[in-house]
N, C-alpha and C positions, 0 to 999 in steps of 0.2 A: 590742617593748615600748614603744619611744618613740612609735610610731604610736598604740598603745592609750592611752597616757598623754595624748597630744595630743588625741585624739578625746574622751576623758573630760573633760579640762579644758575643751574647747570646749563640750561639752554642758552642763557645770555653769555656765559663764559665761552661756550663752544662757538657761538656765533661770532663773538669778538675775536677769538683765535683764528677762525677761518677767514674773517675779513682782513685781519692783519697780514696773513699769508698772501691773500689775493692782492692787497694793496702793494705789498713789497714787490711782487712780481710785476704789477702794472707800472710802478715807479721805475723799476729796473729797465723795463721795455722803453719807457719814455726817455730815460737817460741814454740808452743805446741809439735813439733817434736824434740825440743832440739837445734835448730839452734841459735847460738849467733849472735846478730845484733851489728855491729860496725859502728861508724860514723866517717867520715873524719873530722879532726880539720880544723879550718879556714885557718891556714897557709898552710896546705897541699893542700886544695882546691885552694888557691892562686898560689901555685907552679904548680899545674896541669894546671891551666888556663894560666899561663905564658908560660909553655911548649907548650900548645895547640896553643897559639897565634903565637909562633915562626914558627910553621909548617904551 
């Protein structure tokens, strides 16, 4: 069981690392094309989470 958990954890971490690299390249490409990147504020994210939890 420990071996399976370790392998799963390693696969997940590797996937997340690869996705982060791919996303940063994609965002950089979008910025070069003039796309403006906006971020949600903490209180907005909390409101979204509260609404999501209601559903």
